[in-house]
Each structure stands twice: as C-alpha cells, then as structure tokens.
mmJSON file of the N, C-alpha and C atoms, coordinates in Angstrom:
{"data_MODEL":{"atom_site":{
"group_PDB":["ATOM","ATOM","ATOM","ATOM","ATOM","ATOM","ATOM","ATOM","ATOM","ATOM","ATOM","ATOM","ATOM","ATOM","ATOM","ATOM","ATOM","ATOM","ATOM","ATOM","ATOM","ATOM","ATOM","ATOM","ATOM","ATOM","ATOM","ATOM","ATOM","ATOM","ATOM","ATOM","ATOM","ATOM","ATOM","ATOM","ATOM","ATOM","ATOM","ATOM","ATOM","ATOM","ATOM","ATOM","ATOM","ATOM","ATOM","ATOM","ATOM","ATOM","ATOM","ATOM","ATOM","ATOM","ATOM","ATOM","ATOM","ATOM","ATOM","ATOM","ATOM","ATOM","ATOM","ATOM","ATOM","ATOM","ATOM","ATOM","ATOM","ATOM","ATOM","ATOM","ATOM","ATOM","ATOM","ATOM","ATOM","ATOM","ATOM","ATOM","ATOM","ATOM","ATOM","ATOM","ATOM","ATOM","ATOM","ATOM","ATOM","ATOM","ATOM","ATOM","ATOM","ATOM","ATOM","ATOM","ATOM","ATOM","ATOM","ATOM","ATOM","ATOM","ATOM","ATOM","ATOM","ATOM","ATOM","ATOM","ATOM","ATOM","ATOM","ATOM","ATOM","ATOM","ATOM","ATOM","ATOM","ATOM","ATOM","ATOM","ATOM","ATOM","ATOM","ATOM","ATOM","ATOM","ATOM","ATOM","ATOM","ATOM","ATOM","ATOM","ATOM","ATOM","ATOM","ATOM","ATOM","ATOM","ATOM","ATOM","ATOM","ATOM","ATOM","ATOM","ATOM","ATOM","ATOM","ATOM","ATOM","ATOM","ATOM","ATOM","ATOM","ATOM","ATOM","ATOM","ATOM","ATOM","ATOM","ATOM","ATOM","ATOM","ATOM","ATOM","ATOM","ATOM","ATOM","ATOM","ATOM","ATOM","ATOM","ATOM","ATOM","ATOM","ATOM","ATOM","ATOM","ATOM","ATOM","ATOM","ATOM","ATOM","ATOM","ATOM","ATOM","ATOM","ATOM","ATOM","ATOM","ATOM","ATOM","ATOM","ATOM","ATOM","ATOM","ATOM","ATOM","ATOM","ATOM","ATOM","ATOM","ATOM","ATOM","ATOM","ATOM","ATOM","ATOM","ATOM","ATOM","ATOM","ATOM","ATOM","ATOM","ATOM","ATOM","ATOM","ATOM","ATOM","ATOM","ATOM","ATOM","ATOM","ATOM","ATOM","ATOM","ATOM","ATOM","ATOM","ATOM","ATOM","ATOM","ATOM","ATOM","ATOM","ATOM","ATOM","ATOM","ATOM","ATOM","ATOM"],
"id":[1,2,3,4,5,6,7,8,9,10,11,12,13,14,15,16,17,18,19,20,21,22,23,24,25,26,27,28,29,30,31,32,33,34,35,36,37,38,39,40,41,42,43,44,45,46,47,48,49,50,51,52,53,54,55,56,57,58,59,60,61,62,63,64,65,66,67,68,69,70,71,72,73,74,75,76,77,78,79,80,81,82,83,84,85,86,87,88,89,90,91,92,93,94,95,96,97,98,99,100,101,102,103,104,105,106,107,108,109,110,111,112,113,114,115,116,117,118,119,120,121,122,123,124,125,126,127,128,129,130,131,132,133,134,135,136,137,138,139,140,141,142,143,144,145,146,147,148,149,150,151,152,153,154,155,156,157,158,159,160,161,162,163,164,165,166,167,168,169,170,171,172,173,174,175,176,177,178,179,180,181,182,183,184,185,186,187,188,189,190,191,192,193,194,195,196,197,198,199,200,201,202,203,204,205,206,207,208,209,210,211,212,213,214,215,216,217,218,219,220,221,222,223,224,225,226,227,228,229,230,231,232,233,234,235,236,237,238,239,240],
"type_symbol":["N","C","C","N","C","C","N","C","C","N","C","C","N","C","C","N","C","C","N","C","C","N","C","C","N","C","C","N","C","C","N","C","C","N","C","C","N","C","C","N","C","C","N","C","C","N","C","C","N","C","C","N","C","C","N","C","C","N","C","C","N","C","C","N","C","C","N","C","C","N","C","C","N","C","C","N","C","C","N","C","C","N","C","C","N","C","C","N","C","C","N","C","C","N","C","C","N","C","C","N","C","C","N","C","C","N","C","C","N","C","C","N","C","C","N","C","C","N","C","C","N","C","C","N","C","C","N","C","C","N","C","C","N","C","C","N","C","C","N","C","C","N","C","C","N","C","C","N","C","C","N","C","C","N","C","C","N","C","C","N","C","C","N","C","C","N","C","C","N","C","C","N","C","C","N","C","C","N","C","C","N","C","C","N","C","C","N","C","C","N","C","C","N","C","C","N","C","C","N","C","C","N","C","C","N","C","C","N","C","C","N","C","C","N","C","C","N","C","C","N","C","C","N","C","C","N","C","C","N","C","C","N","C","C","N","C","C","N","C","C"],
"label_atom_id":["N","CA","C","N","CA","C","N","CA","C","N","CA","C","N","CA","C","N","CA","C","N","CA","C","N","CA","C","N","CA","C","N","CA","C","N","CA","C","N","CA","C","N","CA","C","N","CA","C","N","CA","C","N","CA","C","N","CA","C","N","CA","C","N","CA","C","N","CA","C","N","CA","C","N","CA","C","N","CA","C","N","CA","C","N","CA","C","N","CA","C","N","CA","C","N","CA","C","N","CA","C","N","CA","C","N","CA","C","N","CA","C","N","CA","C","N","CA","C","N","CA","C","N","CA","C","N","CA","C","N","CA","C","N","CA","C","N","CA","C","N","CA","C","N","CA","C","N","CA","C","N","CA","C","N","CA","C","N","CA","C","N","CA","C","N","CA","C","N","CA","C","N","CA","C","N","CA","C","N","CA","C","N","CA","C","N","CA","C","N","CA","C","N","CA","C","N","CA","C","N","CA","C","N","CA","C","N","CA","C","N","CA","C","N","CA","C","N","CA","C","N","CA","C","N","CA","C","N","CA","C","N","CA","C","N","CA","C","N","CA","C","N","CA","C","N","CA","C","N","CA","C","N","CA","C","N","CA","C","N","CA","C","N","CA","C","N","CA","C","N","CA","C","N","CA","C","N","CA","C"],
"label_alt_id":[null,null,null,null,null,null,null,null,null,null,null,null,null,null,null,null,null,null,null,null,null,null,null,null,null,null,null,null,null,null,null,null,null,null,null,null,null,null,null,null,null,null,null,null,null,null,null,null,null,null,null,null,null,null,null,null,null,null,null,null,null,null,null,null,null,null,null,null,null,null,null,null,null,null,null,null,null,null,null,null,null,null,null,null,null,null,null,null,null,null,null,null,null,null,null,null,null,null,null,null,null,null,null,null,null,null,null,null,null,null,null,null,null,null,null,null,null,null,null,null,null,null,null,null,null,null,null,null,null,null,null,null,null,null,null,null,null,null,null,null,null,null,null,null,null,null,null,null,null,null,null,null,null,null,null,null,null,null,null,null,null,null,null,null,null,null,null,null,null,null,null,null,null,null,null,null,null,null,null,null,null,null,null,null,null,null,null,null,null,null,null,null,null,null,null,null,null,null,null,null,null,null,null,null,null,null,null,null,null,null,null,null,null,null,null,null,null,null,null,null,null,null,null,null,null,null,null,null,null,null,null,null,null,null,null,null,null,null,null,null],
"label_comp_id":["ARG","ARG","ARG","LEU","LEU","LEU","LYS","LYS","LYS","THR","THR","THR","GLY","GLY","GLY","PHE","PHE","PHE","ALA","ALA","ALA","PHE","PHE","PHE","VAL","VAL","VAL","GLY","GLY","GLY","ILE","ILE","ILE","LEU","LEU","LEU","GLU","GLU","GLU","GLN","GLN","GLN","TRP","TRP","TRP","ASP","ASP","ASP","LEU","LEU","LEU","SER","SER","SER","ILE","ILE","ILE","CYS","CYS","CYS","LEU","LEU","LEU","PHE","PHE","PHE","ASN","ASN","ASN","LYS","LYS","LYS","ILE","ILE","ILE","PHE","PHE","PHE","GLY","GLY","GLY","ILE","ILE","ILE","PRO","PRO","PRO","ARG","ARG","ARG","CYS","CYS","CYS","HIS","HIS","HIS","ALA","ALA","ALA","ALA","ALA","ALA","GLN","GLN","GLN","LEU","LEU","LEU","GLU","GLU","GLU","ASP","ASP","ASP","THR","THR","THR","ARG","ARG","ARG","PRO","PRO","PRO","THR","THR","THR","ASP","ASP","ASP","ASN","ASN","ASN","THR","THR","THR","THR","THR","THR","LEU","LEU","LEU","LYS","LYS","LYS","PRO","PRO","PRO","THR","THR","THR","ASP","ASP","ASP","TYR","TYR","TYR","ASP","ASP","ASP","VAL","VAL","VAL","SER","SER","SER","GLU","GLU","GLU","LEU","LEU","LEU","GLY","GLY","GLY","ASP","ASP","ASP","TRP","TRP","TRP","ARG","ARG","ARG","ASP","ASP","ASP","ASP","ASP","ASP","ASP","ASP","ASP","ASP","ASP","ASP","GLU","GLU","GLU","ILE","ILE","ILE","TYR","TYR","TYR","ASP","ASP","ASP","LEU","LEU","LEU","ALA","ALA","ALA","THR","THR","THR","LYS","LYS","LYS","LEU","LEU","LEU","PHE","PHE","PHE","GLU","GLU","GLU","THR","THR","THR","LYS","LYS","LYS","LEU","LEU","LEU","LEU","LEU","LEU"],
"label_asym_id":["A","A","A","A","A","A","A","A","A","A","A","A","A","A","A","A","A","A","A","A","A","A","A","A","A","A","A","A","A","A","A","A","A","A","A","A","A","A","A","A","A","A","A","A","A","A","A","A","A","A","A","A","A","A","A","A","A","A","A","A","A","A","A","A","A","A","A","A","A","A","A","A","A","A","A","A","A","A","A","A","A","A","A","A","A","A","A","A","A","A","A","A","A","A","A","A","A","A","A","A","A","A","A","A","A","A","A","A","A","A","A","A","A","A","A","A","A","A","A","A","A","A","A","A","A","A","A","A","A","A","A","A","A","A","A","A","A","A","A","A","A","A","A","A","A","A","A","A","A","A","A","A","A","A","A","A","A","A","A","A","A","A","A","A","A","A","A","A","A","A","A","A","A","A","A","A","A","A","A","A","A","A","A","A","A","A","A","A","A","A","A","A","A","A","A","A","A","A","A","A","A","A","A","A","A","A","A","A","A","A","A","A","A","A","A","A","A","A","A","A","A","A","A","A","A","A","A","A","A","A","A","A","A","A","A","A","A","A","A","A"],
"label_entity_id":["1","1","1","1","1","1","1","1","1","1","1","1","1","1","1","1","1","1","1","1","1","1","1","1","1","1","1","1","1","1","1","1","1","1","1","1","1","1","1","1","1","1","1","1","1","1","1","1","1","1","1","1","1","1","1","1","1","1","1","1","1","1","1","1","1","1","1","1","1","1","1","1","1","1","1","1","1","1","1","1","1","1","1","1","1","1","1","1","1","1","1","1","1","1","1","1","1","1","1","1","1","1","1","1","1","1","1","1","1","1","1","1","1","1","1","1","1","1","1","1","1","1","1","1","1","1","1","1","1","1","1","1","1","1","1","1","1","1","1","1","1","1","1","1","1","1","1","1","1","1","1","1","1","1","1","1","1","1","1","1","1","1","1","1","1","1","1","1","1","1","1","1","1","1","1","1","1","1","1","1","1","1","1","1","1","1","1","1","1","1","1","1","1","1","1","1","1","1","1","1","1","1","1","1","1","1","1","1","1","1","1","1","1","1","1","1","1","1","1","1","1","1","1","1","1","1","1","1","1","1","1","1","1","1","1","1","1","1","1","1"],
"label_seq_id":[1,1,1,2,2,2,3,3,3,4,4,4,5,5,5,6,6,6,7,7,7,8,8,8,9,9,9,10,10,10,11,11,11,12,12,12,13,13,13,14,14,14,15,15,15,16,16,16,17,17,17,18,18,18,19,19,19,20,20,20,21,21,21,22,22,22,23,23,23,24,24,24,25,25,25,26,26,26,27,27,27,28,28,28,29,29,29,30,30,30,31,31,31,32,32,32,33,33,33,34,34,34,35,35,35,36,36,36,37,37,37,38,38,38,39,39,39,40,40,40,41,41,41,42,42,42,43,43,43,44,44,44,45,45,45,46,46,46,47,47,47,48,48,48,49,49,49,50,50,50,51,51,51,52,52,52,53,53,53,54,54,54,55,55,55,56,56,56,57,57,57,58,58,58,59,59,59,60,60,60,61,61,61,62,62,62,63,63,63,64,64,64,65,65,65,66,66,66,67,67,67,68,68,68,69,69,69,70,70,70,71,71,71,72,72,72,73,73,73,74,74,74,75,75,75,76,76,76,77,77,77,78,78,78,79,79,79,80,80,80],
"pdbx_PDB_ins_code":[null,null,null,null,null,null,null,null,null,null,null,null,null,null,null,null,null,null,null,null,null,null,null,null,null,null,null,null,null,null,null,null,null,null,null,null,null,null,null,null,null,null,null,null,null,null,null,null,null,null,null,null,null,null,null,null,null,null,null,null,null,null,null,null,null,null,null,null,null,null,null,null,null,null,null,null,null,null,null,null,null,null,null,null,null,null,null,null,null,null,null,null,null,null,null,null,null,null,null,null,null,null,null,null,null,null,null,null,null,null,null,null,null,null,null,null,null,null,null,null,null,null,null,null,null,null,null,null,null,null,null,null,null,null,null,null,null,null,null,null,null,null,null,null,null,null,null,null,null,null,null,null,null,null,null,null,null,null,null,null,null,null,null,null,null,null,null,null,null,null,null,null,null,null,null,null,null,null,null,null,null,null,null,null,null,null,null,null,null,null,null,null,null,null,null,null,null,null,null,null,null,null,null,null,null,null,null,null,null,null,null,null,null,null,null,null,null,null,null,null,null,null,null,null,null,null,null,null,null,null,null,null,null,null,null,null,null,null,null,null],
"Cartn_x":[31.908,32.366,31.94,31.488,31.43,32.821,33.689,34.95,35.818,35.527,37.298,36.208,34.689,34.456,33.84,33.831,33.842,34.373,34.559,35.396,35.14,33.427,32.922,31.569,31.719,30.677,29.971,28.723,28.085,27.065,26.444,25.311,24.204,22.677,22.087,21.846,21.459,21.426,22.017,23.863,25.321,25.027,24.265,24.243,25.556,25.467,26.617,27.632,28.114,29.489,30.11,28.75,29.581,29.653,28.799,29.423,30.965,30.807,32.305,33.256,33.314,33.924,34.215,33.247,33.415,34.399,34.283,35.308,36.471,36.804,38.015,38.416,38.547,38.657,38.684,38.109,37.872,39.105,39.819,40.259,40.012,38.308,38.151,37.818,38.794,39.386,37.993,36.899,35.801,34.47,33.859,32.535,31.46,31.155,29.742,28.836,27.939,26.317,25.657,26.319,24.991,24.536,26.425,25.807,25.236,25.186,24.333,22.447,22.355,21.313,19.467,18.809,17.712,17.579,17.424,17.298,16.0,15.591,14.506,13.433,13.217,12.602,11.188,10.944,9.43,8.231,7.117,5.416,5.263,4.953,5.495,3.755,2.9,1.325,0.722,1.293,0.569,0.8,1.953,1.763,1.224,0.999,-0.09,0.107,0.414,0.998,-0.243,1.116,0.274,0.564,-0.01,-0.236,0.367,1.222,1.765,1.534,1.32,0.924,2.535,2.918,4.724,3.842,2.792,2.585,3.907,3.561,4.636,5.417,5.823,7.232,7.527,7.607,7.013,8.713,9.365,10.808,12.024,11.882,12.783,12.98,14.504,14.785,16.196,16.017,16.809,18.4,19.732,21.269,20.98,19.454,20.432,20.824,20.519,21.086,21.898,22.8,24.245,25.117,24.602,25.31,25.352,24.234,24.578,24.699,25.032,25.786,27.318,27.855,29.018,29.207,28.521,28.791,28.846,27.914,29.066,29.95,30.124,31.407,32.843,32.252,33.617,33.559,31.989,31.882,32.791,32.326,33.018,35.152,34.644,36.434,37.078,36.413,36.932,37.231,36.155,36.734,37.034,37.985,39.143,40.489],
"Cartn_y":[15.251,13.369,12.722,14.026,13.697,13.742,14.346,15.081,13.604,13.121,11.871,10.518,10.396,9.167,8.892,8.833,8.703,8.059,6.774,7.047,7.661,7.837,8.314,9.405,10.358,11.208,11.14,10.998,10.748,11.9,12.62,13.289,13.122,12.539,11.11,12.542,13.668,14.448,14.311,14.323,13.849,13.148,11.553,10.437,9.516,9.874,9.499,10.162,10.884,11.674,10.659,10.789,10.059,8.291,7.513,6.582,6.436,7.519,7.007,8.066,9.234,9.187,8.125,7.27,6.207,5.465,4.842,3.828,4.585,5.839,5.782,6.275,6.739,6.542,4.948,4.021,2.551,1.887,2.736,2.212,1.159,1.533,1.217,1.691,0.931,1.595,2.327,1.717,3.361,2.419,3.612,3.007,2.724,1.674,0.436,1.341,0.677,1.596,1.255,-0.578,-1.443,-0.634,0.13,0.717,2.238,2.891,4.213,3.794,2.339,1.622,3.005,2.622,2.814,1.565,0.787,-0.765,-0.87,0.067,0.513,1.372,1.596,2.852,2.853,4.078,4.244,5.05,4.401,4.6,5.839,6.964,9.015,8.499,8.001,8.028,7.521,6.484,5.619,6.747,7.347,7.889,9.047,8.767,9.741,11.247,12.293,12.886,12.788,12.786,12.882,13.409,13.76,15.73,14.77,16.341,16.422,17.265,16.818,18.221,18.658,19.821,19.821,21.306,21.089,22.708,22.231,20.498,20.652,20.431,21.098,21.023,22.579,23.323,25.163,25.681,25.913,26.446,25.117,24.364,22.716,22.367,22.729,22.628,21.495,20.242,19.511,20.064,19.59,19.856,19.492,19.055,18.088,19.078,20.367,21.727,21.581,21.801,22.181,20.725,19.531,18.155,18.297,18.814,18.469,19.405,20.894,21.922,21.267,20.659,20.128,18.789,17.79,16.803,17.132,18.785,18.924,19.341,19.964,20.276,19.833,18.809,17.167,16.654,16.729,15.972,16.524,18.183,18.642,18.922,19.093,18.743,17.383,16.512,15.083,15.463,15.946,16.146,16.379,17.348,18.19,17.495],
"Cartn_z":[-88.633,-89.002,-90.279,-91.779,-92.637,-92.981,-92.755,-92.983,-93.233,-91.641,-91.319,-91.812,-91.354,-91.489,-92.741,-93.396,-94.644,-95.669,-96.32,-97.642,-98.92,-98.547,-100.364,-99.363,-99.814,-99.774,-101.742,-102.121,-102.936,-103.421,-104.145,-104.32,-105.235,-104.667,-105.778,-106.411,-106.532,-107.617,-108.9,-108.935,-109.847,-109.315,-109.709,-109.722,-110.188,-112.055,-112.785,-112.761,-112.184,-111.563,-109.966,-109.97,-108.06,-108.415,-109.258,-109.234,-110.103,-110.925,-111.671,-110.134,-109.314,-108.114,-107.199,-107.677,-106.068,-106.535,-108.43,-109.229,-109.088,-109.006,-109.725,-108.036,-107.003,-105.696,-105.071,-105.643,-104.909,-106.244,-107.082,-108.036,-109.065,-109.429,-110.346,-111.688,-112.957,-114.088,-114.772,-114.642,-115.965,-115.11,-115.485,-115.378,-115.793,-115.613,-116.297,-116.666,-117.356,-118.444,-116.633,-116.421,-115.671,-114.47,-114.06,-112.985,-112.618,-113.645,-113.971,-114.398,-114.705,-114.453,-113.626,-113.495,-112.604,-112.371,-111.279,-111.318,-110.485,-110.342,-109.357,-109.373,-110.385,-111.405,-110.552,-109.556,-109.412,-110.455,-110.082,-111.077,-110.591,-110.969,-110.203,-110.565,-111.591,-111.726,-110.434,-109.175,-108.452,-107.434,-107.243,-106.119,-105.15,-103.805,-103.889,-102.556,-102.382,-101.579,-100.128,-99.084,-98.051,-96.895,-95.937,-95.489,-94.187,-93.665,-92.664,-91.8,-89.953,-89.163,-88.893,-89.209,-88.687,-88.123,-87.409,-86.894,-85.237,-84.805,-83.254,-83.371,-84.699,-84.684,-84.518,-84.069,-83.563,-84.775,-84.391,-85.051,-84.513,-84.525,-84.662,-86.419,-86.204,-87.011,-87.743,-88.19,-88.2,-88.95,-88.82,-89.49,-90.674,-91.981,-93.402,-93.8,-94.142,-94.802,-94.419,-93.426,-92.865,-93.581,-93.53,-93.594,-95.339,-96.145,-97.443,-97.968,-97.285,-98.185,-97.796,-96.745,-96.663,-97.038,-97.872,-98.934,-99.73,-100.371,-101.675,-102.016,-100.834,-100.998,-101.081,-100.063,-100.363,-101.511,-102.27,-103.313,-104.738,-104.449,-104.907,-105.0,-104.352,-103.654,-104.69,-103.869,-104.633,-106.332,-107.014,-108.612,-108.895,-108.207,-108.593,-108.987],
"occupancy":[1.0,1.0,1.0,1.0,1.0,1.0,1.0,1.0,1.0,1.0,1.0,1.0,1.0,1.0,1.0,1.0,1.0,1.0,1.0,1.0,1.0,1.0,1.0,1.0,1.0,1.0,1.0,1.0,1.0,1.0,1.0,1.0,1.0,1.0,1.0,1.0,1.0,1.0,1.0,1.0,1.0,1.0,1.0,1.0,1.0,1.0,1.0,1.0,1.0,1.0,1.0,1.0,1.0,1.0,1.0,1.0,1.0,1.0,1.0,1.0,1.0,1.0,1.0,1.0,1.0,1.0,1.0,1.0,1.0,1.0,1.0,1.0,1.0,1.0,1.0,1.0,1.0,1.0,1.0,1.0,1.0,1.0,1.0,1.0,1.0,1.0,1.0,1.0,1.0,1.0,1.0,1.0,1.0,1.0,1.0,1.0,1.0,1.0,1.0,1.0,1.0,1.0,1.0,1.0,1.0,1.0,1.0,1.0,1.0,1.0,1.0,1.0,1.0,1.0,1.0,1.0,1.0,1.0,1.0,1.0,1.0,1.0,1.0,1.0,1.0,1.0,1.0,1.0,1.0,1.0,1.0,1.0,1.0,1.0,1.0,1.0,1.0,1.0,1.0,1.0,1.0,1.0,1.0,1.0,1.0,1.0,1.0,1.0,1.0,1.0,1.0,1.0,1.0,1.0,1.0,1.0,1.0,1.0,1.0,1.0,1.0,1.0,1.0,1.0,1.0,1.0,1.0,1.0,1.0,1.0,1.0,1.0,1.0,1.0,1.0,1.0,1.0,1.0,1.0,1.0,1.0,1.0,1.0,1.0,1.0,1.0,1.0,1.0,1.0,1.0,1.0,1.0,1.0,1.0,1.0,1.0,1.0,1.0,1.0,1.0,1.0,1.0,1.0,1.0,1.0,1.0,1.0,1.0,1.0,1.0,1.0,1.0,1.0,1.0,1.0,1.0,1.0,1.0,1.0,1.0,1.0,1.0,1.0,1.0,1.0,1.0,1.0,1.0,1.0,1.0,1.0,1.0,1.0,1.0,1.0,1.0,1.0,1.0,1.0,1.0],
"B_iso_or_equiv":[0.0,0.0,0.0,0.0,0.0,0.0,0.0,0.0,0.0,0.0,0.0,0.0,0.0,0.0,0.0,0.0,0.0,0.0,0.0,0.0,0.0,0.0,0.0,0.0,0.0,0.0,0.0,0.0,0.0,0.0,0.0,0.0,0.0,0.0,0.0,0.0,0.0,0.0,0.0,0.0,0.0,0.0,0.0,0.0,0.0,0.0,0.0,0.0,0.0,0.0,0.0,0.0,0.0,0.0,0.0,0.0,0.0,0.0,0.0,0.0,0.0,0.0,0.0,0.0,0.0,0.0,0.0,0.0,0.0,0.0,0.0,0.0,0.0,0.0,0.0,0.0,0.0,0.0,0.0,0.0,0.0,0.0,0.0,0.0,0.0,0.0,0.0,0.0,0.0,0.0,0.0,0.0,0.0,0.0,0.0,0.0,0.0,0.0,0.0,0.0,0.0,0.0,0.0,0.0,0.0,0.0,0.0,0.0,0.0,0.0,0.0,0.0,0.0,0.0,0.0,0.0,0.0,0.0,0.0,0.0,0.0,0.0,0.0,0.0,0.0,0.0,0.0,0.0,0.0,0.0,0.0,0.0,0.0,0.0,0.0,0.0,0.0,0.0,0.0,0.0,0.0,0.0,0.0,0.0,0.0,0.0,0.0,0.0,0.0,0.0,0.0,0.0,0.0,0.0,0.0,0.0,0.0,0.0,0.0,0.0,0.0,0.0,0.0,0.0,0.0,0.0,0.0,0.0,0.0,0.0,0.0,0.0,0.0,0.0,0.0,0.0,0.0,0.0,0.0,0.0,0.0,0.0,0.0,0.0,0.0,0.0,0.0,0.0,0.0,0.0,0.0,0.0,0.0,0.0,0.0,0.0,0.0,0.0,0.0,0.0,0.0,0.0,0.0,0.0,0.0,0.0,0.0,0.0,0.0,0.0,0.0,0.0,0.0,0.0,0.0,0.0,0.0,0.0,0.0,0.0,0.0,0.0,0.0,0.0,0.0,0.0,0.0,0.0,0.0,0.0,0.0,0.0,0.0,0.0,0.0,0.0,0.0,0.0,0.0,0.0],
"pdbx_formal_charge":[null,null,null,null,null,null,null,null,null,null,null,null,null,null,null,null,null,null,null,null,null,null,null,null,null,null,null,null,null,null,null,null,null,null,null,null,null,null,null,null,null,null,null,null,null,null,null,null,null,null,null,null,null,null,null,null,null,null,null,null,null,null,null,null,null,null,null,null,null,null,null,null,null,null,null,null,null,null,null,null,null,null,null,null,null,null,null,null,null,null,null,null,null,null,null,null,null,null,null,null,null,null,null,null,null,null,null,null,null,null,null,null,null,null,null,null,null,null,null,null,null,null,null,null,null,null,null,null,null,null,null,null,null,null,null,null,null,null,null,null,null,null,null,null,null,null,null,null,null,null,null,null,null,null,null,null,null,null,null,null,null,null,null,null,null,null,null,null,null,null,null,null,null,null,null,null,null,null,null,null,null,null,null,null,null,null,null,null,null,null,null,null,null,null,null,null,null,null,null,null,null,null,null,null,null,null,null,null,null,null,null,null,null,null,null,null,null,null,null,null,null,null,null,null,null,null,null,null,null,null,null,null,null,null,null,null,null,null,null,null],
"auth_seq_id":[1,1,1,2,2,2,3,3,3,4,4,4,5,5,5,6,6,6,7,7,7,8,8,8,9,9,9,10,10,10,11,11,11,12,12,12,13,13,13,14,14,14,15,15,15,16,16,16,17,17,17,18,18,18,19,19,19,20,20,20,21,21,21,22,22,22,23,23,23,24,24,24,25,25,25,26,26,26,27,27,27,28,28,28,29,29,29,30,30,30,31,31,31,32,32,32,33,33,33,34,34,34,35,35,35,36,36,36,37,37,37,38,38,38,39,39,39,40,40,40,41,41,41,42,42,42,43,43,43,44,44,44,45,45,45,46,46,46,47,47,47,48,48,48,49,49,49,50,50,50,51,51,51,52,52,52,53,53,53,54,54,54,55,55,55,56,56,56,57,57,57,58,58,58,59,59,59,60,60,60,61,61,61,62,62,62,63,63,63,64,64,64,65,65,65,66,66,66,67,67,67,68,68,68,69,69,69,70,70,70,71,71,71,72,72,72,73,73,73,74,74,74,75,75,75,76,76,76,77,77,77,78,78,78,79,79,79,80,80,80],
"auth_comp_id":["ARG","ARG","ARG","LEU","LEU","LEU","LYS","LYS","LYS","THR","THR","THR","GLY","GLY","GLY","PHE","PHE","PHE","ALA","ALA","ALA","PHE","PHE","PHE","VAL","VAL","VAL","GLY","GLY","GLY","ILE","ILE","ILE","LEU","LEU","LEU","GLU","GLU","GLU","GLN","GLN","GLN","TRP","TRP","TRP","ASP","ASP","ASP","LEU","LEU","LEU","SER","SER","SER","ILE","ILE","ILE","CYS","CYS","CYS","LEU","LEU","LEU","PHE","PHE","PHE","ASN","ASN","ASN","LYS","LYS","LYS","ILE","ILE","ILE","PHE","PHE","PHE","GLY","GLY","GLY","ILE","ILE","ILE","PRO","PRO","PRO","ARG","ARG","ARG","CYS","CYS","CYS","HIS","HIS","HIS","ALA","ALA","ALA","ALA","ALA","ALA","GLN","GLN","GLN","LEU","LEU","LEU","GLU","GLU","GLU","ASP","ASP","ASP","THR","THR","THR","ARG","ARG","ARG","PRO","PRO","PRO","THR","THR","THR","ASP","ASP","ASP","ASN","ASN","ASN","THR","THR","THR","THR","THR","THR","LEU","LEU","LEU","LYS","LYS","LYS","PRO","PRO","PRO","THR","THR","THR","ASP","ASP","ASP","TYR","TYR","TYR","ASP","ASP","ASP","VAL","VAL","VAL","SER","SER","SER","GLU","GLU","GLU","LEU","LEU","LEU","GLY","GLY","GLY","ASP","ASP","ASP","TRP","TRP","TRP","ARG","ARG","ARG","ASP","ASP","ASP","ASP","ASP","ASP","ASP","ASP","ASP","ASP","ASP","ASP","GLU","GLU","GLU","ILE","ILE","ILE","TYR","TYR","TYR","ASP","ASP","ASP","LEU","LEU","LEU","ALA","ALA","ALA","THR","THR","THR","LYS","LYS","LYS","LEU","LEU","LEU","PHE","PHE","PHE","GLU","GLU","GLU","THR","THR","THR","LYS","LYS","LYS","LEU","LEU","LEU","LEU","LEU","LEU"],
"auth_asym_id":["A","A","A","A","A","A","A","A","A","A","A","A","A","A","A","A","A","A","A","A","A","A","A","A","A","A","A","A","A","A","A","A","A","A","A","A","A","A","A","A","A","A","A","A","A","A","A","A","A","A","A","A","A","A","A","A","A","A","A","A","A","A","A","A","A","A","A","A","A","A","A","A","A","A","A","A","A","A","A","A","A","A","A","A","A","A","A","A","A","A","A","A","A","A","A","A","A","A","A","A","A","A","A","A","A","A","A","A","A","A","A","A","A","A","A","A","A","A","A","A","A","A","A","A","A","A","A","A","A","A","A","A","A","A","A","A","A","A","A","A","A","A","A","A","A","A","A","A","A","A","A","A","A","A","A","A","A","A","A","A","A","A","A","A","A","A","A","A","A","A","A","A","A","A","A","A","A","A","A","A","A","A","A","A","A","A","A","A","A","A","A","A","A","A","A","A","A","A","A","A","A","A","A","A","A","A","A","A","A","A","A","A","A","A","A","A","A","A","A","A","A","A","A","A","A","A","A","A","A","A","A","A","A","A","A","A","A","A","A","A"],
"auth_atom_id":["N","CA","C","N","CA","C","N","CA","C","N","CA","C","N","CA","C","N","CA","C","N","CA","C","N","CA","C","N","CA","C","N","CA","C","N","CA","C","N","CA","C","N","CA","C","N","CA","C","N","CA","C","N","CA","C","N","CA","C","N","CA","C","N","CA","C","N","CA","C","N","CA","C","N","CA","C","N","CA","C","N","CA","C","N","CA","C","N","CA","C","N","CA","C","N","CA","C","N","CA","C","N","CA","C","N","CA","C","N","CA","C","N","CA","C","N","CA","C","N","CA","C","N","CA","C","N","CA","C","N","CA","C","N","CA","C","N","CA","C","N","CA","C","N","CA","C","N","CA","C","N","CA","C","N","CA","C","N","CA","C","N","CA","C","N","CA","C","N","CA","C","N","CA","C","N","CA","C","N","CA","C","N","CA","C","N","CA","C","N","CA","C","N","CA","C","N","CA","C","N","CA","C","N","CA","C","N","CA","C","N","CA","C","N","CA","C","N","CA","C","N","CA","C","N","CA","C","N","CA","C","N","CA","C","N","CA","C","N","CA","C","N","CA","C","N","CA","C","N","CA","C","N","CA","C","N","CA","C","N","CA","C","N","CA","C","N","CA","C","N","CA","C","N","CA","C","N","CA","C"],
"pdbx_PDB_model_num":[1,1,1,1,1,1,1,1,1,1,1,1,1,1,1,1,1,1,1,1,1,1,1,1,1,1,1,1,1,1,1,1,1,1,1,1,1,1,1,1,1,1,1,1,1,1,1,1,1,1,1,1,1,1,1,1,1,1,1,1,1,1,1,1,1,1,1,1,1,1,1,1,1,1,1,1,1,1,1,1,1,1,1,1,1,1,1,1,1,1,1,1,1,1,1,1,1,1,1,1,1,1,1,1,1,1,1,1,1,1,1,1,1,1,1,1,1,1,1,1,1,1,1,1,1,1,1,1,1,1,1,1,1,1,1,1,1,1,1,1,1,1,1,1,1,1,1,1,1,1,1,1,1,1,1,1,1,1,1,1,1,1,1,1,1,1,1,1,1,1,1,1,1,1,1,1,1,1,1,1,1,1,1,1,1,1,1,1,1,1,1,1,1,1,1,1,1,1,1,1,1,1,1,1,1,1,1,1,1,1,1,1,1,1,1,1,1,1,1,1,1,1,1,1,1,1,1,1,1,1,1,1,1,1,1,1,1,1,1,1]
}}}
C-alpha cells in the first residue's frame, strides 16, 4: 500500500528536503522559509524518560523497520 496508496512520502530526518520534494510533486514553485521552521519546538530539558516493561512482548516485532526502509527507498527514488 505504501507504493500505491500515497501521493507523497517524506522522511522526518530529512525534513527540509521532504518539504521541497513535496512542493515539487504538487507544483509549488519553490520552498518557503516558513515551511522549514520548527513551529512546535520541544523543550528537551523537561522530558522525563519512561520505563516500559516490554518483556510481555516476547519475540514480537512490528513491521516499522520494513516500512521505514521502503519509505526511504521511495523517497530517494523521487529525488532523482
């Protein structure tokens, strides 16, 4: 579904490039500085770690890595 169900796939770690690619795909002539701003900054000094007991999960693993790898490949293909 990731290959056919989405008009655009961006990568968070490449935010600026994702925004500019989005603009290109949807016909927006150029990137605007306002699109690249962090409009919801996080104060990392107040974050507290949360401990989770994941022992109940056993060997269960979700497909996030596979989906992320495919999304990254699709993203990189669109850059070409």
